[in-house]
N, C-alpha and C positions, 0 to 999 in steps of 0.2 A: 736931559736925563740920559737919552740914548747916546749922545756924544760923550758924556762923562764915562759911561760904561764901556764904550768902544775905546776910549783913551786909556782906561785902566787895563783893559784886556790887551791892547797893543803894548803897553808898558810891561805887563806880566810876561808876554811872549818874548819881547826884546831883551828884558833884563833878567829873566829867570830861565825860561825854557831854552832859548837859543844858546846861551853860554853853557848850559848843562848838557845839551845834546851835541854841540859841535866843538871840535878842537880847532882853534884858529891859529894862524901864523902871525908873527909880528912884522914880517916883511911886507912892504907895500907891493901892490900888484903892478907889474910892468905895463908899459903902454900897449905893447902888442897883445898881452894877455887881456887887458881891459877891452880892447877892440874886439877880440875873438869872443870873449864872454858876453859883451854887450850885444853882439850879433846873435849869438845863440839864444840869449834871453829874449831879445825882440822877435826872433823867429819861432819862439815857443818850443824850442828843442829841449830834450831831456838833458838836465844839467848835472845829474849825479856823477861824481867822480871827474868831472871835466873843468870845474871851476878851481883855479889855484887859490890857495890861501886858507882853505878850511876843509875839514874832513868830518863826515858824520859818524857818530858813534851809534852803531845799530842797537846795541844792548840798552843804552840809555833811551834811545828813541822808542823802543818797544815798551820800556818801563813807563815812560811818560804817556804813551798811547793807552796802555792798560789802565793807568790811573784815570785818565780822562774818560775812557770807555766806561769804567765802573761808576764814575761820578754821574754819568748820564743814565746808565742802565739800572743801577740799584734803586733810585726813586721810582722808576717806571715799574720795576718788578714788585716793589713794595705796594705800589698803588693798585696793581692788578693781581696781587697774591691770592686773594680769595677766589677769584675767577679762574686763575691758573691751577689752583689746587683741585678744582672740580673737573678739569679737562682730562680727556682720555690720554693715557700715556703715549699712544702712537702719534697723536697730534703734537705732544710735547717733544717727541723725538724729531719730528719734522721742524718744529720751531728751533730746536738746537742746531739742526743742520743749516737752516736759513741764517741764524745769528752767527754761526761760525763762518759762513761765507761772507756775511756782511762785515764781520770783524776783520778778516784778511783783506777784503776789498777796500774798506775804509782806512786800514793801516797803510796800504800802498798810496792812497790819495793823501793821507796825512804826511807821510814822509816826503812826497814830491812837493807838497805845499810848504813844508819847513825848508826844504832845499831852495825853493824859489824865493822865499823871504830872505834867507841868508845870502843868496846870490845877489839879490837886489841891494841888500845892505852893503855887501862888499863892492859892488859896482859903483854905488853912490860914493863910498869912501874913496875909491880910486879915481872917480870922476873929479872930486874936489882937488885931488893931487895933480891930475894931468890937464884938466880943463877948468881951472878955477874961475874963469870969467864967463863961463857959459852954464846956464841952468840945465840940470839933467832932464827935467820934465819936458822942456821945450826943444832940446837938441839931441836927445839920445837916438831917435829914429833917423835924424839927418846924418849923424855920425855912422850909424849902421849902413846907410845907403852909400856914403862916401867911402867907407871901408870896403864895401863890396866892389865899388868901381875901381878902387886902388888895386885890389887883388886881380880884377879882370885886366887892368892895364899893366900888370906886373911891376908895380912901383916898388923899389927896394925898401926894406924895413927902415933904413936910415932916413929916407925921404918921406916916409909915410906921415910923420907928425906934421911936417910943413905942408904937405899936400892937403891934409884934412883941415888944418887951421886956415890955410889960404882960401879953401872953398867955403868954409864956414863964415869967414869974414866977408867974402865977396857976396854971399847970399844974405 
């Protein structure tokens, strides 16, 4: 039951929310861009505006977040309406301040979460293009390590693909 709900939620996010919130390019990610994006993703760096191939639409992100926020907040406020009606107005003002802070803090986390999901989706699509014989889940950290070593050794961009493939095959 939990797996079915999780699968439906993942499908809703991938098929409805992500296409609505993001504008994507039809051009495939270049090899060098894949390596840079994969490294940033594995290093848990902030990805907003740094991943080629998609752009976030802020207005639509805010709209989706407001809808989700109200889906969660309205049932709770209806549940506690009688108790909230009897509370002093000064405490309600403090509640409004707290919920406003929570709204903006959770929006920032929501936006970063969506960007991470979309970045991983783009990385996986580019991975199938550039590394079709290697599984992303088992080799993405290894490629990040090899890319870092190649940068330290100042390997030219033209030789980067062969360097990484040779090292992946030898290990």
